[in-house]
Phi, psi and omega in degrees: 000136181289138176272164178301340180278338186246357185297133174230155180249137176275134181288339182084353182249332179225180177274357182281147177261141179257129181293136179289136178303150183303315181300325179287322177297320178295320177297318180295321178296318180296323177291318181298320182269356182056057184273350177085205185287137177289136183245320187200145173242135176242126183258171181305144176299142179307124183284119177280121180263015179300317179298315181296317179297318178300317178297321179298321178296315180297317179298315180299318179297320180295319180296316179299316179299320179297318178297317179298317180300316179296319182296328181266010176084030178236071183299329179297319177295323178296317179296321179295321179296320179294317179296321179295328179295337180290336182300308177279340184293321183294307178295329178294319178295321179295317180296317180296320179294318179298318179299319180294320183294323186274358188299326184264005179291154177200150179239125182239132178251140181233178179301319189243014180170201186205163171231149177230133174230127172244138185311129178085357180247171177279153176290132178251129179245139182225140173259144180300330185279351180231353185286148171239134181232133172249131181246129186299317179232122179266124180284141173235171185302329181274359183280131175268332180239143178231132179248123179258089176238113188248145165240114184252143175217154180193179180305111177073015183217149177206141179203146172234139179196164181210183185279002169271344177268309182251137181289165178058047183302321180299324182288304182289331179296312179294322181297315181295312181297318181294319182294316180295316181296313182296326183283318189265339185299315181303317179293325178294317177298317180297321179296318177297317178301328180274016176065029174270164176253128179262129183259134176228083184065237181277355180254150177219152181229141167214185184299334187266324191198165166268133186243131180219114177050048176086351179261136180252135179239100182302142184299324183292348179253003176261116181275323183213153170235126185230141179222011186289342180274002185092354176238142171280122179234149175235143173265104188245118183053038175086357179236147182276136177234122177276136183251274184224165176291141177305321184295346181268356184265117176289138180052058184303322184294326176290314176305312184296319180295315179296315183297318180293320178296317182291327181290322186266347179228161177272301144257175176295000000 
């Protein structure tokens, strides 16, 4: 059976297949994943060409200088000016190419999940109840800057994107994290109550302890859990122990909520 990413339509007039429009593929993916009603579309962030224009000015000046050098009988200086012009030309060409490639990318949010499309890649669909998200920088109350760079995974899907690709990163970032946390947290709490162990990358939690690489840290001996430095650290028996990078923990907000509940209470 064709998936929403590979579906093509026959025109009925020739043997050639016509590619399905992107908007229709996204609709088919949402139907396939049962994502519900469409809520919002986020398009690529407006590409700032200030950098490209600046590079163009530098290149133009170098070319003019090179012509002048040749005209006054200094070909070596002209050659040096041309070589110097290559320095801004290479990153400017890369930036312009990148802007063109990302122009058709889009992020769509639905009631029960989301889809991500990046130019040249397959559409990735995720449901809030099964998605895992890793965020490069987790904002805390003391944070002045927030970076929304996500790595998403789910059954048969994977995608990476950030707020330099899609506009309004603060808006879609909070929406995605809140939807996943609100959907999955009740089941996670129930699993802990049922004496199950919840795995979050290299960390695991159960009623008795936080577990990291075979070592168990009983909750009654953990005084604090801190992640503001970009690392998850615990104050265990009065000494700090660094565990893993925040960015490596899938669904960090669920992990953090469970860990804090378990630390301050005897069971959840």
